C-alpha positions, 0 to 999 in steps of 0.5 A: 830264541832261548825260552828265558830270553825276552823277545825284542820287538822293534819300535819302528814296526807295527806289530799285532799280538793276540793275547787271547781270542786268537784261537777258540771262542772267548777271552778276546784280548789283542795288542797293537805295538808301534813307536814304543806304545801299545794299543789294546783292543777288548778284554773279555772272559771265557767260560769253563766247561765241565772239566774245570769244577768250581771255576767261574770264568777264564781270563787272558793272562795280562803278564806281557802287557803288565810289564809295559803298563806305562806304555799302554795308550788305551784299551778300546772296546769293540762291543759289550759282550762278556767275551769282549769286556768281562775281564776288565774288572779283573785285570784293570789293576794290572793294566791301569790304562784309560778305557774307550767305549761307546755309550752302551758298552761304557754303561756296562763297563762302569757297572762292573768297575763299580762292583769291583771297587774301581769306579772313579779310579779307572779312567773311562771315556765315552766315544760316540759311534762313528767318532775317531780318537787319537791315542799316541801314534794310533788314530782309532775310528769307530765304524758301526757294525751290526751284531746281536748287541747295540753299538757293535763296532769295527775299529779302523786303526791308522798309523804311519805304518798303515791302516788296520781294520779290526772288525769285532763281531758282525753280520750284514743283516740290518737290525730293524728293531734297534735300527742298527746297520753295518756302515758299508759306506765307510768300510768301502772308503777304507778299502779305497784308502788301502787296508794293510791288515784285517783282523776278523771274526771267524765264529760262523765261517761255515754258517749258511747265509740267511736273510732272516732278521730280528724283525722276522723272529719278532713276527714269529714270536708274536704268532707263537704267543698268540697260539698259546694265550691263556698258558704261562709263557717264558722266553729265554734269550741271551741277556745282552741281545737288546733287540731280542728283548725288545722284540719279545716285549713287543710280541707280548704287548701285541698279544695283550700281555704284560712282561716280567724280567727274571734274572740279574743279568737281564736287569743289568742290561735293562738298566744300561739300555734305558740309560742310553735310550734304547728302551725309552719307548717302553714302560718298566718291566714287572718284577717277579713279585709284581707279576705274581699279583697279576692273573695267571696267563696275563704275564710273559716272562723273559728269563736268563738261563738259555745255556742251562746255567744252574743258578739262572731264572729258568733253572728256578722255574724248572723246579718240580715243587712250587716255591712260595712267592715264586713263579711256577710253570706247570702242565702245558705251560710254554718255554721258548728258547730264543737262542742258540746252543753255545758249544760245550753247553749241550748237556746243561741245556738238555738237562734243563729241558728234560726237567721242564718236560718232566713237569709237562711244559712245552718246549720250543727251540730254534730247531723247530721254529724261527725263534732265533737268528745268529748275531754273526755273519754267514756264508757269502757275507764274509766275502763281501767284507773282503770285497769291501776292505781288500786287505793285504794281510788277513788275520782270522781270530775268534774261532776253533781251528777248523774255522780259522783254517777255513778262513785262511784259505778263503782269505787267500782265495779272495785276494789277501796276499798273506793270511795267518791263523796266529796262536795266542802270544805270537808277534806278527809284523804288519808290513809289506812282507809280514813275519812272525818275530817269536812269542811273548808270555800268554796263558789262561787264568781262572777265577775261582771264587775270590781268587785268581789262579793260573790254570795249571795251578796245584789247586786246579790240577788237584780238583780236576784229578779228583773229579776225573779219578776220585780221591782217597783220604787215609788217617793212621795213628802210629806210635813211636815204634811204628806200630799202627794203633787201631784201624786206619780210617779210610774215606773215599770219593768216587771210589771203593763202592763196597765195604769189602773193598775198603777192608781189603785195602786197609788190610794190605796197608797194615800188612805192608807197614809191618814189613818196614824195618824199625828204622824206616818206621821212625820216618814219616816220609817212609811210612807215607810213601809205603801207604801211597804205594799200596793204595796206587797198586790196589786201585790200579789193579782193581779199578784202573784209577789213579786218584788224588791220595792224602795220607794223614799220619798221627804220631803218639 
């Protein structure tokens, strides 16, 4: 197919199109097409690494679905993690479709829509766990799963062309704190009904099986808190892990401590959890100011910042100098990291932990103690899912290439007739003999402050180049005859660490300009190119760098 030709997707075929989340972690955004209509599943963000300075979050490019806006029957949400709902408030204007989610996810979605000014304009629908909805040619049944957030669901998507199960994120262990569990009975019935295809999370395909639960973590946290009574204790965790937050609260209360929440995202989750009843048996958490009025050592702090985020509550607690009217952690106080390290955050977390240790704080992580369990399946749990559903077509998503390829091999071993690790944008027919029809537009957008940019935009490219190679700005004042007046002003960032090297570069620039002919000197482009060439050669020769160069030419 020619690159500029639009892929023709047959309306009589059921097709699956991952637009984000097929490869890598985050930005889950999937589309199912049938009979000229489209069903969307999840709409999440990704998180930029160190190579994207200034970028807040990453979004899947909705271009393909924007062109089919009138034919979208709905956006259905599996669960409320940011990598599944975080892009809705950014992309809803482009999609314009109704949104369907269970009560807890709906609370968080409406909060985001309200902040973006779309609440009331966006059509949202609450679907009770276990219910089914009809959306055009699709019937969607919500099947309860267990995960590290309330109301995680798999979606049983029925059409005349066949049944597809979209698992979302899941694990087998029952969460005895919120009484969440995977609905194995329904999954088994789906397997008997006949599953054409299964779209399944691959995040933890290499993980080892464990029988440890949230209740086990709560028990150990209770013991650790008891061991350190009298000290100030802070526990950091993923804000969305409502069961963990409740478990930490119960562990603190069993040791006679009050509990304070610190961090905006924790308070947002708290509001959503209370709105749907998950914290109905718990009193309101203390604010930081209320906690400061209590005796030292009588309050446990639950904080954001488990991934080393620079603006998080825990980062504030890591400051060396006490801040007036703020909680302060000092010598022998305890910080428990009740979370795992998300790949890419290792440096940020290590830096935060070094700051805390420098103050004399004791650090406890999941490497030393049972303070965290994963929200994803591991080991033989995945085989059990295949045993229950027996899909003809396996579609591993949401993992790095190693996980996806391993999942493909396991799926074939466990009975799937076909298994595909699709790239984002590839269109696959879901039928007896599935095939890839081609690709549709996809990509990544970057939220940069108040603007949304393409990841390959000039702004992002220049910023990355400046970070990697440095930058140099030179201002020259030139008269009409081309004479350089005064000495050029040179500013560098991340380059030329001595005044001697700066003077040497300036001298080379002046000498090279003097070699230009009178005619060449009258053209700004000629002078600009001459200066850039000198700078490039100088920096490549002495530093092996190719920085961002900005030449300011002033004519007088």
